[in-house]
PQR file of N, CA, C, O and H, with PARSE charges and radii, in Angstrom:
ATOM      1  N   MET A   1       0.935  -1.182  -0.006 -0.4000 1.5000
ATOM      2  CA  MET A   1       0.018  -0.101  -0.020 -0.0000 2.0000
ATOM      3  C   MET A   1       0.906   1.168   0.051  0.5500 1.7000
ATOM      4  O   MET A   1       0.492   2.133  -0.592 -0.5500 1.4000
ATOM      5  N   THR A   2       1.898   1.289   0.638 -0.4000 1.5000
ATOM      6  CA  THR A   2       2.872   2.379   0.720 -0.0000 2.0000
ATOM      7  C   THR A   2       3.321   2.662  -0.708  0.5500 1.7000
ATOM      8  O   THR A   2       3.452   3.798  -1.164 -0.5500 1.4000
ATOM      9  H   THR A   2       2.234   0.505   1.160  0.4000 1.0000
ATOM     10  N   GLU A   3       3.546   1.534  -1.373 -0.4000 1.5000
ATOM     11  CA  GLU A   3       4.028   1.896  -2.972 -0.0000 2.0000
ATOM     12  C   GLU A   3       2.824   2.648  -3.585  0.5500 1.7000
ATOM     13  O   GLU A   3       3.072   3.623  -4.294 -0.5500 1.4000
ATOM     14  H   GLU A   3       3.439   0.611  -1.003  0.4000 1.0000
ATOM     15  N   ASN A   4       1.609   2.298  -3.383 -0.4000 1.5000
ATOM     16  CA  ASN A   4       0.646   3.085  -3.948 -0.0000 2.0000
ATOM     17  C   ASN A   4       0.647   4.585  -3.513  0.5500 1.7000
ATOM     18  O   ASN A   4       0.603   5.527  -4.305 -0.5500 1.4000
ATOM     19  H   ASN A   4       1.408   1.506  -2.807  0.4000 1.0000
ATOM     20  N   LEU A   5       0.698   4.677  -2.275 -0.4000 1.5000
ATOM     21  CA  LEU A   5       0.908   6.275  -1.695 -0.0000 2.0000
ATOM     22  C   LEU A   5       1.948   6.887  -2.310  0.5500 1.7000
ATOM     23  O   LEU A   5       1.769   8.034  -2.720 -0.5500 1.4000
ATOM     24  H   LEU A   5       0.734   3.912  -1.632  0.4000 1.0000
ATOM     25  N   ASP A   6       3.096   6.312  -2.474 -0.4000 1.5000
ATOM     26  CA  ASP A   6       4.246   6.982  -3.058 -0.0000 2.0000
ATOM     27  C   ASP A   6       4.043   7.239  -4.542  0.5500 1.7000
ATOM     28  O   ASP A   6       4.417   8.273  -5.096 -0.5500 1.4000
ATOM     29  H   ASP A   6       3.241   5.381  -2.141  0.4000 1.0000
ATOM     30  N   SER A   7       3.477   6.315  -5.100 -0.4000 1.5000
ATOM     31  CA  SER A   7       3.106   6.458  -6.609 -0.0000 2.0000
ATOM     32  C   SER A   7       2.033   7.750  -6.731  0.5500 1.7000
ATOM     33  O   SER A   7       2.135   8.605  -7.611 -0.5500 1.4000
ATOM     34  H   SER A   7       3.173   5.475  -4.650  0.4000 1.0000
ATOM     35  N   TYR A   8       1.184   7.745  -5.890 -0.4000 1.5000
ATOM     36  CA  TYR A   8       0.042   8.917  -5.797 -0.0000 2.0000
ATOM     37  C   TYR A   8       0.784  10.197  -5.592  0.5500 1.7000
ATOM     38  O   TYR A   8       0.434  11.224  -6.174 -0.5500 1.4000
ATOM     39  H   TYR A   8       1.101   7.051  -5.175  0.4000 1.0000
ATOM     40  N   LYS A   9       1.779  10.156  -4.794 -0.4000 1.5000
ATOM     41  CA  LYS A   9       2.545  11.584  -4.211 -0.0000 2.0000
ATOM     42  C   LYS A   9       3.253  12.026  -5.626  0.5500 1.7000
ATOM     43  O   LYS A   9       3.135  13.165  -6.078 -0.5500 1.4000
ATOM     44  H   LYS A   9       2.063   9.322  -4.322  0.4000 1.0000
ATOM     45  N   VAL A  10       3.982  11.014  -6.249 -0.4000 1.5000
ATOM     46  CA  VAL A  10       4.648  11.321  -7.493 -0.0000 2.0000
ATOM     47  C   VAL A  10       3.638  11.932  -8.554  0.5500 1.7000
ATOM     48  O   VAL A  10       3.807  13.046  -9.050 -0.5500 1.4000
ATOM     49  H   VAL A  10       4.078  10.089  -5.882  0.4000 1.0000
ATOM     50  N   ARG A  11       2.695  11.192  -8.820 -0.4000 1.5000
ATOM     51  CA  ARG A  11       1.744  11.767  -9.756 -0.0000 2.0000
ATOM     52  C   ARG A  11       1.206  13.132  -9.421  0.5500 1.7000
ATOM     53  O   ARG A  11       1.177  14.030 -10.262 -0.5500 1.4000
ATOM     54  H   ARG A  11       2.558  10.287  -8.417  0.4000 1.0000
ATOM     55  N   ILE A  12       0.804  13.273  -8.249 -0.4000 1.5000
ATOM     56  CA  ILE A  12       0.372  14.644  -7.863 -0.0000 2.0000
ATOM     57  C   ILE A  12       1.368  15.789  -8.004  0.5500 1.7000
ATOM     58  O   ILE A  12       1.061  16.941  -8.308 -0.5500 1.4000
ATOM     59  H   ILE A  12       0.828  12.543  -7.566  0.4000 1.0000
ATOM     60  N   ALA A  13       2.558  15.354  -7.756 -0.4000 1.5000
ATOM     61  CA  ALA A  13       3.755  16.329  -7.842 -0.0000 2.0000
ATOM     62  C   ALA A  13       3.919  16.618  -9.405  0.5500 1.7000
ATOM     63  O   ALA A  13       4.013  17.793  -9.760 -0.5500 1.4000
ATOM     64  H   ALA A  13       2.807  14.417  -7.508  0.4000 1.0000
ATOM     65  N   ALA A  14       3.951  15.745 -10.212 -0.4000 1.5000
ATOM     66  CA  ALA A  14       4.056  15.838 -11.567 -0.0000 2.0000
ATOM     67  C   ALA A  14       2.871  16.787 -12.180  0.5500 1.7000
ATOM     68  O   ALA A  14       3.106  17.604 -13.070 -0.5500 1.4000
ATOM     69  H   ALA A  14       3.875  14.791  -9.924  0.4000 1.0000
ATOM     70  N   LEU A  15       1.694  16.610 -11.663 -0.4000 1.5000
ATOM     71  CA  LEU A  15       0.423  17.333 -12.255 -0.0000 2.0000
ATOM     72  C   LEU A  15       0.705  18.827 -11.590  0.5500 1.7000
ATOM     73  O   LEU A  15       0.450  19.810 -12.286 -0.5500 1.4000
ATOM     74  H   LEU A  15       1.503  15.946 -10.940  0.4000 1.0000
ATOM     75  N   GLN A  16       1.150  18.980 -10.450 -0.4000 1.5000
ATOM     76  CA  GLN A  16       1.375  20.206  -9.734 -0.0000 2.0000
ATOM     77  C   GLN A  16       2.520  21.061 -10.583  0.5500 1.7000
ATOM     78  O   GLN A  16       2.396  22.276 -10.736 -0.5500 1.4000
ATOM     79  H   GLN A  16       1.357  18.181  -9.885  0.4000 1.0000
ATOM     80  N   GLU A  17       3.481  20.428 -11.042 -0.4000 1.5000
ATOM     81  CA  GLU A  17       4.573  20.964 -11.765 -0.0000 2.0000
ATOM     82  C   GLU A  17       4.110  21.546 -13.052  0.5500 1.7000
ATOM     83  O   GLU A  17       4.454  22.637 -13.506 -0.5500 1.4000
ATOM     84  H   GLU A  17       3.582  19.441 -10.918  0.4000 1.0000
ATOM     85  N   ASN A  18       3.172  20.571 -13.662 -0.4000 1.5000
ATOM     86  CA  ASN A  18       2.762  21.005 -15.095 -0.0000 2.0000
ATOM     87  C   ASN A  18       1.594  22.162 -14.984  0.5500 1.7000
ATOM     88  O   ASN A  18       1.061  22.612 -15.998 -0.5500 1.4000
ATOM     89  H   ASN A  18       2.892  19.684 -13.293  0.4000 1.0000
ATOM     90  N   GLY A  19       1.256  22.590 -13.702 -0.4000 1.5000
ATOM     91  CA  GLY A  19       0.193  23.536 -13.430 -0.0000 2.0000
ATOM     92  C   GLY A  19      -1.208  22.988 -13.703  0.5500 1.7000
ATOM     93  O   GLY A  19      -2.095  23.828 -13.850 -0.5500 1.4000
ATOM     94  H   GLY A  19       1.689  22.225 -12.877  0.4000 1.0000
ATOM     95  N   GLU A  20      -1.519  21.734 -13.787 -0.4000 1.5000
ATOM     96  CA  GLU A  20      -2.710  21.220 -13.866 -0.0000 2.0000
ATOM     97  C   GLU A  20      -3.607  21.207 -12.695  0.5500 1.7000
ATOM     98  O   GLU A  20      -4.795  20.913 -12.821 -0.5500 1.4000
ATOM     99  H   GLU A  20      -0.798  21.052 -13.668  0.4000 1.0000
ATOM    100  N   LEU A  21      -3.048  21.533 -11.494 -0.4000 1.5000
ATOM    101  CA  LEU A  21      -3.880  21.476 -10.291 -0.0000 2.0000
ATOM    102  C   LEU A  21      -3.805  22.744  -9.593  0.5500 1.7000
ATOM    103  O   LEU A  21      -2.741  23.362  -9.557 -0.5500 1.4000
ATOM    104  H   LEU A  21      -2.083  21.772 -11.392  0.4000 1.0000
ATOM    105  N   THR A  22      -4.829  23.163  -9.051 -0.4000 1.5000
ATOM    106  CA  THR A  22      -4.916  24.268  -8.222 -0.0000 2.0000
ATOM    107  C   THR A  22      -4.366  24.168  -6.853  0.5500 1.7000
ATOM    108  O   THR A  22      -4.112  23.057  -6.387 -0.5500 1.4000
ATOM    109  H   THR A  22      -5.693  22.660  -9.080  0.4000 1.0000
ATOM    110  N   ALA A  23      -4.165  25.252  -6.174 -0.4000 1.5000
ATOM    111  CA  ALA A  23      -3.611  25.099  -4.795 -0.0000 2.0000
ATOM    112  C   ALA A  23      -4.587  24.271  -3.858  0.5500 1.7000
ATOM    113  O   ALA A  23      -4.198  23.387  -3.094 -0.5500 1.4000
ATOM    114  H   ALA A  23      -4.372  26.154  -6.552  0.4000 1.0000
ATOM    115  N   ASP A  24      -5.958  24.687  -4.022 -0.4000 1.5000
ATOM    116  CA  ASP A  24      -6.941  23.902  -3.192 -0.0000 2.0000
ATOM    117  C   ASP A  24      -6.926  22.465  -3.631  0.5500 1.7000
ATOM    118  O   ASP A  24      -6.959  21.671  -2.691 -0.5500 1.4000
ATOM    119  H   ASP A  24      -6.274  25.404  -4.642  0.4000 1.0000
ATOM    120  N   THR A  25      -6.883  21.937  -4.841 -0.4000 1.5000
ATOM    121  CA  THR A  25      -6.904  20.647  -5.267 -0.0000 2.0000
ATOM    122  C   THR A  25      -5.689  20.031  -4.503  0.5500 1.7000
ATOM    123  O   THR A  25      -5.880  19.035  -3.805 -0.5500 1.4000
ATOM    124  H   THR A  25      -6.856  22.581  -5.605  0.4000 1.0000
ATOM    125  N   VAL A  26      -4.451  20.586  -4.607 -0.4000 1.5000
ATOM    126  CA  VAL A  26      -3.306  20.034  -4.115 -0.0000 2.0000
ATOM    127  C   VAL A  26      -3.415  19.767  -2.479  0.5500 1.7000
ATOM    128  O   VAL A  26      -3.090  18.724  -1.911 -0.5500 1.4000
ATOM    129  H   VAL A  26      -4.297  21.396  -5.173  0.4000 1.0000
ATOM    130  N   SER A  27      -3.897  20.841  -1.924 -0.4000 1.5000
ATOM    131  CA  SER A  27      -4.325  20.582  -0.676 -0.0000 2.0000
ATOM    132  C   SER A  27      -5.143  19.587  -0.214  0.5500 1.7000
ATOM    133  O   SER A  27      -4.882  18.873   0.754 -0.5500 1.4000
ATOM    134  H   SER A  27      -4.162  21.688  -2.385  0.4000 1.0000
ATOM    135  N   LEU A  28      -6.272  19.517  -0.986 -0.4000 1.5000
ATOM    136  CA  LEU A  28      -7.170  18.406  -0.843 -0.0000 2.0000
ATOM    137  C   LEU A  28      -6.526  17.000  -0.842  0.5500 1.7000
ATOM    138  O   LEU A  28      -6.627  16.186   0.076 -0.5500 1.4000
ATOM    139  H   LEU A  28      -6.485  20.096  -1.773  0.4000 1.0000
ATOM    140  N   LEU A  29      -5.788  16.814  -2.106 -0.4000 1.5000
ATOM    141  CA  LEU A  29      -5.335  15.591  -2.259 -0.0000 2.0000
ATOM    142  C   LEU A  29      -4.186  15.257  -1.254  0.5500 1.7000
ATOM    143  O   LEU A  29      -4.001  14.096  -0.889 -0.5500 1.4000
ATOM    144  H   LEU A  29      -5.706  17.475  -2.851  0.4000 1.0000
ATOM    145  N   THR A  30      -3.490  16.199  -0.856 -0.4000 1.5000
ATOM    146  CA  THR A  30      -2.454  16.013   0.246 -0.0000 2.0000
ATOM    147  C   THR A  30      -3.086  15.552   1.487  0.5500 1.7000
ATOM    148  O   THR A  30      -2.537  14.642   2.108 -0.5500 1.4000
ATOM    149  H   THR A  30      -3.640  17.142  -1.153  0.4000 1.0000
ATOM    150  N   GLU A  31      -4.163  16.065   1.918 -0.4000 1.5000
ATOM    151  CA  GLU A  31      -5.050  15.695   2.968 -0.0000 2.0000
ATOM    152  C   GLU A  31      -5.519  14.380   3.005  0.5500 1.7000
ATOM    153  O   GLU A  31      -5.540  13.754   4.065 -0.5500 1.4000
ATOM    154  H   GLU A  31      -4.609  16.804   1.414  0.4000 1.0000
ATOM    155  N   MET A  32      -5.957  13.829   1.782 -0.4000 1.5000
ATOM    156  CA  MET A  32      -6.622  12.693   1.429 -0.0000 2.0000
ATOM    157  C   MET A  32      -5.417  11.579   1.652  0.5500 1.7000
ATOM    158  O   MET A  32      -5.572  10.575   2.346 -0.5500 1.4000
ATOM    159  H   MET A  32      -5.940  14.337   0.921  0.4000 1.0000
ATOM    160  N   LEU A  33      -4.279  11.887   1.006 -0.4000 1.5000
ATOM    161  CA  LEU A  33      -3.119  10.967   1.110 -0.0000 2.0000
ATOM    162  C   LEU A  33      -2.685  10.797   2.562  0.5500 1.7000
ATOM    163  O   LEU A  33      -2.461   9.677   3.022 -0.5500 1.4000
ATOM    164  H   LEU A  33      -4.152  12.703   0.441  0.4000 1.0000
ATOM    165  N   ASP A  34      -2.567  11.908   3.281 -0.4000 1.5000
ATOM    166  CA  ASP A  34      -2.387  11.617   4.837 -0.0000 2.0000
ATOM    167  C   ASP A  34      -3.261  10.695   5.472  0.5500 1.7000
ATOM    168  O   ASP A  34      -2.857   9.773   6.181 -0.5500 1.4000
ATOM    169  H   ASP A  34      -2.749  12.818   2.907  0.4000 1.0000
ATOM    170  N   GLU A  35      -4.561  10.956   5.203 -0.4000 1.5000
ATOM    171  CA  GLU A  35      -5.715  10.208   5.728 -0.0000 2.0000
ATOM    172  C   GLU A  35      -5.495   8.754   5.356  0.5500 1.7000
ATOM    173  O   GLU A  35      -5.728   7.878   6.188 -0.5500 1.4000
ATOM    174  H   GLU A  35      -4.889  11.705   4.627  0.4000 1.0000
ATOM    175  N   MET A  36      -5.052   8.462   4.131 -0.4000 1.5000
ATOM    176  CA  MET A  36      -4.856   7.020   3.608 -0.0000 2.0000
ATOM    177  C   MET A  36      -3.798   6.430   4.298  0.5500 1.7000
ATOM    178  O   MET A  36      -3.849   5.256   4.663 -0.5500 1.4000
ATOM    179  H   MET A  36      -4.863   9.174   3.455  0.4000 1.0000
ATOM    180  N   ALA A  37      -2.795   7.195   4.515 -0.4000 1.5000
ATOM    181  CA  ALA A  37      -1.557   6.695   5.229 -0.0000 2.0000
ATOM    182  C   ALA A  37      -1.842   6.240   6.531  0.5500 1.7000
ATOM    183  O   ALA A  37      -1.432   5.151   6.933 -0.5500 1.4000
ATOM    184  H   ALA A  37      -2.753   8.149   4.219  0.4000 1.0000
ATOM    185  N   GLU A  38      -2.676   7.183   7.371 -0.4000 1.5000
ATOM    186  CA  GLU A  38      -2.981   6.883   8.665 -0.0000 2.0000
ATOM    187  C   GLU A  38      -3.917   5.637   8.797  0.5500 1.7000
ATOM    188  O   GLU A  38      -3.805   4.847   9.734 -0.5500 1.4000
ATOM    189  H   GLU A  38      -3.010   8.068   7.045  0.4000 1.0000
ATOM    190  N   MET A  39      -4.855   5.507   7.794 -0.4000 1.5000
ATOM    191  CA  MET A  39      -5.796   4.212   7.790 -0.0000 2.0000
ATOM    192  C   MET A  39      -4.925   3.032   7.485  0.5500 1.7000
ATOM    193  O   MET A  39      -5.162   1.955   8.032 -0.5500 1.4000
ATOM    194  H   MET A  39      -4.946   6.149   7.033  0.4000 1.0000
ATOM    195  N   ASN A  40      -3.950   3.167   6.663 -0.4000 1.5000
ATOM    196  CA  ASN A  40      -3.145   2.002   6.214 -0.0000 2.0000
ATOM    197  C   ASN A  40      -2.261   1.583   7.631  0.5500 1.7000
ATOM    198  O   ASN A  40      -2.096   0.392   7.892 -0.5500 1.4000
ATOM    199  H   ASN A  40      -3.757   4.042   6.219  0.4000 1.0000
ATOM    200  N   ARG A  41      -1.748   2.579   8.457 -0.4000 1.5000
ATOM    201  CA  ARG A  41      -1.087   2.190   9.510 -0.0000 2.0000
ATOM    202  C   ARG A  41      -1.977   1.692  10.437  0.5500 1.7000
ATOM    203  O   ARG A  41      -1.592   0.730  11.102 -0.5500 1.4000
ATOM    204  H   ARG A  41      -1.881   3.547   8.245  0.4000 1.0000
ATOM    205  N   SER A  42      -3.235   2.192  10.656 -0.4000 1.5000
ATOM    206  CA  SER A  42      -4.170   1.674  11.618 -0.0000 2.0000
ATOM    207  C   SER A  42      -4.657   0.325  11.242  0.5500 1.7000
ATOM    208  O   SER A  42      -4.905  -0.457  12.160 -0.5500 1.4000
ATOM    209  H   SER A  42      -3.548   2.973  10.116  0.4000 1.0000
ATOM    210  N   ASN A  43      -4.819  -0.033  10.074 -0.4000 1.5000
ATOM    211  CA  ASN A  43      -5.210  -1.317   9.457 -0.0000 2.0000
ATOM    212  C   ASN A  43      -4.284  -2.206   9.785  0.5500 1.7000
ATOM    213  O   ASN A  43      -4.656  -3.329  10.126 -0.5500 1.4000
ATOM    214  H   ASN A  43      -4.618   0.602   9.328  0.4000 1.0000
ATOM    215  N   LYS A  44      -3.034  -1.914   9.751 -0.4000 1.5000
ATOM    216  CA  LYS A  44      -1.848  -2.933  10.147 -0.0000 2.0000
ATOM    217  C   LYS A  44      -1.876  -3.328  11.497  0.5500 1.7000
ATOM    218  O   LYS A  44      -1.713  -4.450  11.975 -0.5500 1.4000
ATOM    219  H   LYS A  44      -2.732  -1.002   9.473  0.4000 1.0000
ATOM    220  N   ALA A  45      -2.125  -2.157  12.095 -0.4000 1.5000
ATOM    221  CA  ALA A  45      -2.123  -2.371  13.739 -0.0000 2.0000
ATOM    222  C   ALA A  45      -3.275  -3.256  14.180  0.5500 1.7000
ATOM    223  O   ALA A  45      -3.128  -4.076  15.087 -0.5500 1.4000
ATOM    224  H   ALA A  45      -2.257  -1.244  11.707  0.4000 1.0000
ATOM    225  N   LEU A  46      -4.376  -3.093  13.561 -0.4000 1.5000
ATOM    226  CA  LEU A  46      -5.654  -3.991  13.856 -0.0000 2.0000
ATOM    227  C   LEU A  46      -5.359  -5.317  13.437  0.5500 1.7000
ATOM    228  O   LEU A  46      -5.808  -6.276  14.065 -0.5500 1.4000
ATOM    229  H   LEU A  46      -4.495  -2.427  12.825  0.4000 1.0000
ATOM    230  N   ARG A  47      -4.607  -5.463  12.378 -0.4000 1.5000
ATOM    231  CA  ARG A  47      -4.527  -6.879  11.784 -0.0000 2.0000
ATOM    232  C   ARG A  47      -3.522  -7.547  12.722  0.5500 1.7000
ATOM    233  O   ARG A  47      -3.720  -8.727  13.010 -0.5500 1.4000
ATOM    234  H   ARG A  47      -4.242  -4.685  11.867  0.4000 1.0000
ATOM    235  N   ARG A  48      -2.490  -6.924  13.216 -0.4000 1.5000
ATOM    236  CA  ARG A  48      -1.607  -7.596  14.276 -0.0000 2.0000
ATOM    237  C   ARG A  48      -2.346  -7.872  15.470  0.5500 1.7000
ATOM    238  O   ARG A  48      -2.193  -8.973  15.999 -0.5500 1.4000
ATOM    239  H   ARG A  48      -2.330  -5.965  12.983  0.4000 1.0000
ATOM    240  N   ALA A  49      -3.218  -6.929  16.033 -0.4000 1.5000
ATOM    241  CA  ALA A  49      -3.854  -7.179  17.310 -0.0000 2.0000
ATOM    242  C   ALA A  49      -4.677  -8.407  17.137  0.5500 1.7000
ATOM    243  O   ALA A  49      -4.698  -9.268  18.017 -0.5500 1.4000
ATOM    244  H   ALA A  49      -3.342  -6.034  15.603  0.4000 1.0000
ATOM    245  N   ILE A  50      -5.441  -8.533  15.890 -0.4000 1.5000
ATOM    246  CA  ILE A  50      -6.208  -9.809  15.674 -0.0000 2.0000
ATOM    247  C   ILE A  50      -5.457 -10.959  15.625  0.5500 1.7000
ATOM    248  O   ILE A  50      -5.836 -11.965  16.226 -0.5500 1.4000
ATOM    249  H   ILE A  50      -5.424  -7.834  15.175  0.4000 1.0000
ATOM    250  N   LEU A  51      -4.406 -10.938  14.964 -0.4000 1.5000
ATOM    251  CA  LEU A  51      -3.503 -12.095  15.020 -0.0000 2.0000
ATOM    252  C   LEU A  51      -2.936 -12.530  16.283  0.5500 1.7000
ATOM    253  O   LEU A  51      -2.720 -13.721  16.507 -0.5500 1.4000
ATOM    254  H   LEU A  51      -4.098 -10.122  14.476  0.4000 1.0000
ATOM    255  N   LYS A  52      -2.679 -11.581  17.140 -0.4000 1.5000
ATOM    256  CA  LYS A  52      -2.201 -11.887  18.359 -0.0000 2.0000
ATOM    257  C   LYS A  52      -3.393 -12.539  19.327  0.5500 1.7000
ATOM    258  O   LYS A  52      -3.187 -13.415  20.167 -0.5500 1.4000
ATOM    259  H   LYS A  52      -2.854 -10.614  16.959  0.4000 1.0000
ATOM    260  N   GLY A  53      -4.528 -12.001  19.068 -0.4000 1.5000
ATOM    261  CA  GLY A  53      -5.831 -12.442  19.926 -0.0000 2.0000
ATOM    262  C   GLY A  53      -6.153 -13.930  19.351  0.5500 1.7000
ATOM    263  O   GLY A  53      -6.787 -14.679  20.096 -0.5500 1.4000
ATOM    264  H   GLY A  53      -4.696 -11.289  18.385  0.4000 1.0000
ATOM    265  N   GLN A  54      -5.820 -14.325  18.283 -0.4000 1.5000
ATOM    266  CA  GLN A  54      -6.169 -15.679  17.848 -0.0000 2.0000
ATOM    267  C   GLN A  54      -5.076 -16.730  18.193  0.5500 1.7000
ATOM    268  O   GLN A  54      -4.234 -17.116  17.382 -0.5500 1.4000
ATOM    269  H   GLN A  54      -5.305 -13.717  17.678  0.4000 1.0000
ATOM    270  N   SER A  55      -5.176 -17.146  19.465 -0.4000 1.5000
ATOM    271  CA  SER A  55      -4.259 -17.955  19.946 -0.0000 2.0000
ATOM    272  C   SER A  55      -4.624 -19.558  19.513  0.5500 1.7000
ATOM    273  O   SER A  55      -5.791 -19.887  19.299 -0.5500 1.4000
ATOM    274  H   SER A  55      -5.860 -16.832  20.123  0.4000 1.0000
ATOM    275  N   THR A  56      -3.705 -20.340  19.428 -0.4000 1.5000
ATOM    276  CA  THR A  56      -3.973 -21.655  18.989 -0.0000 2.0000
ATOM    277  C   THR A  56      -4.093 -22.538  20.336  0.5500 1.7000
ATOM    278  O   THR A  56      -4.244 -23.757  20.254 -0.5500 1.4000
ATOM    279  H   THR A  56      -2.757 -20.073  19.602  0.4000 1.0000
ATOM    280  N   SER A  57      -4.027 -21.943  21.447 -0.4000 1.5000
ATOM    281  CA  SER A  57      -4.425 -22.716  22.682 -0.0000 2.0000
ATOM    282  C   SER A  57      -5.615 -23.039  22.957  0.5500 1.7000
ATOM    283  O   SER A  57      -6.472 -22.298  22.475 -0.5500 1.4000
ATOM    284  H   SER A  57      -3.905 -20.953  21.513  0.4000 1.0000
ATOM    285  N   MET A  58      -5.991 -23.970  23.622 -0.4000 1.5000
ATOM    286  CA  MET A  58      -7.369 -24.253  24.014 -0.0000 2.0000
ATOM    287  C   MET A  58      -7.771 -23.349  25.161  0.5500 1.7000
ATOM    288  O   MET A  58      -6.895 -22.886  25.892 -0.5500 1.4000
ATOM    289  H   MET A  58      -5.295 -24.572  24.014  0.4000 1.0000
ATOM    290  N   SER A  59      -9.049 -23.074  25.356 -0.4000 1.5000
ATOM    291  CA  SER A  59      -9.531 -22.287  26.442 -0.0000 2.0000
ATOM    292  C   SER A  59      -9.407 -23.238  27.621  0.5500 1.7000
ATOM    293  O   SER A  59      -9.418 -24.457  27.453 -0.5500 1.4000
ATOM    294  H   SER A  59      -9.760 -23.450  24.763  0.4000 1.0000
ATOM    295  N   THR A  60      -9.280 -22.629  28.899 -0.4000 1.5000
ATOM    296  CA  THR A  60      -9.029 -23.260  30.113 -0.0000 2.0000
ATOM    297  C   THR A  60     -10.299 -24.349  30.430  0.5500 1.7000
ATOM    298  O   THR A  60     -10.120 -25.441  30.970 -0.5500 1.4000
ATOM    299  H   THR A  60      -9.272 -21.638  29.035  0.4000 1.0000
ATOM    300  N   ARG A  61     -11.503 -23.873  30.021 -0.4000 1.5000
ATOM    301  CA  ARG A  61     -12.650 -24.689  30.128 -0.0000 2.0000
ATOM    302  C   ARG A  61     -12.449 -25.987  29.442  0.5500 1.7000
ATOM    303  O   ARG A  61     -12.634 -27.053  30.029 -0.5500 1.4000
ATOM    304  H   ARG A  61     -11.648 -22.986  29.582  0.4000 1.0000
ATOM    305  N   LEU A  62     -12.088 -25.914  28.255 -0.4000 1.5000
ATOM    306  CA  LEU A  62     -11.989 -26.944  27.207 -0.0000 2.0000
ATOM    307  C   LEU A  62     -10.837 -27.933  27.757  0.5500 1.7000
ATOM    308  O   LEU A  62     -10.944 -29.157  27.824 -0.5500 1.4000
ATOM    309  H   LEU A  62     -11.938 -25.048  27.777  0.4000 1.0000
ATOM    310  N   ARG A  63      -9.834 -27.246  28.097 -0.4000 1.5000
ATOM    311  CA  ARG A  63      -8.675 -28.161  28.560 -0.0000 2.0000
ATOM    312  C   ARG A  63      -8.926 -29.040  29.840  0.5500 1.7000
ATOM    313  O   ARG A  63      -8.585 -30.216  29.968 -0.5500 1.4000
ATOM    314  H   ARG A  63      -9.747 -26.252  28.042  0.4000 1.0000
ATOM    315  N   ASP A  64      -9.648 -28.186  30.854 -0.4000 1.5000
ATOM    316  CA  ASP A  64     -10.008 -28.918  32.071 -0.0000 2.0000
ATOM    317  C   ASP A  64     -11.015 -29.987  31.691  0.5500 1.7000
ATOM    318  O   ASP A  64     -10.898 -31.096  32.213 -0.5500 1.4000
ATOM    319  H   ASP A  64      -9.925 -27.231  30.749  0.4000 1.0000
ATOM    320  N   ALA A  65     -11.955 -29.762  30.863 -0.4000 1.5000
ATOM    321  CA  ALA A  65     -12.885 -30.859  30.496 -0.0000 2.0000
ATOM    322  C   ALA A  65     -12.296 -32.103  29.908  0.5500 1.7000
ATOM    323  O   ALA A  65     -12.700 -33.238  30.159 -0.5500 1.4000
ATOM    324  H   ALA A  65     -12.050 -28.861  30.440  0.4000 1.0000
ATOM    325  N   LEU A  66     -11.225 -31.773  29.037 -0.4000 1.5000
ATOM    326  CA  LEU A  66     -10.549 -32.839  28.382 -0.0000 2.0000
ATOM    327  C   LEU A  66      -9.594 -33.684  29.302  0.5500 1.7000
ATOM    328  O   LEU A  66      -9.272 -34.847  29.063 -0.5500 1.4000
ATOM    329  H   LEU A  66     -10.896 -30.851  28.833  0.4000 1.0000
ATOM    330  N   TYR A  67      -9.202 -32.976  30.342 -0.4000 1.5000
ATOM    331  CA  TYR A  67      -8.258 -33.555  31.314 -0.0000 2.0000
ATOM    332  C   TYR A  67      -9.169 -34.483  32.386  0.5500 1.7000
ATOM    333  O   TYR A  67      -8.590 -35.363  33.023 -0.5500 1.4000
ATOM    334  H   TYR A  67      -9.464 -32.031  30.536  0.4000 1.0000
ATOM    335  N   GLU A  68     -10.439 -34.286  32.542 -0.4000 1.5000
ATOM    336  CA  GLU A  68     -11.284 -35.022  33.562 -0.0000 2.0000
ATOM    337  C   GLU A  68     -11.458 -36.435  33.106  0.5500 1.7000
ATOM    338  O   GLU A  68     -12.115 -37.226  33.784 -0.5500 1.4000
ATOM    339  H   GLU A  68     -10.909 -33.571  32.024  0.4000 1.0000
TER
END
């Protein structure tokens, strides 16, 4: 995903150099890219948290029931 963000930044810079974007448009696109980067970071953190939460060990109730 960071590759896409970098690609978008390069494309926006190229359009800005050519004068095809207004200052307001550049501001909006930059803000959107920043939000996309934050969402990407948050998404990765959530995925890590979910993977940590999914343990392969049995619950204590199940383990106790099996040992009886």
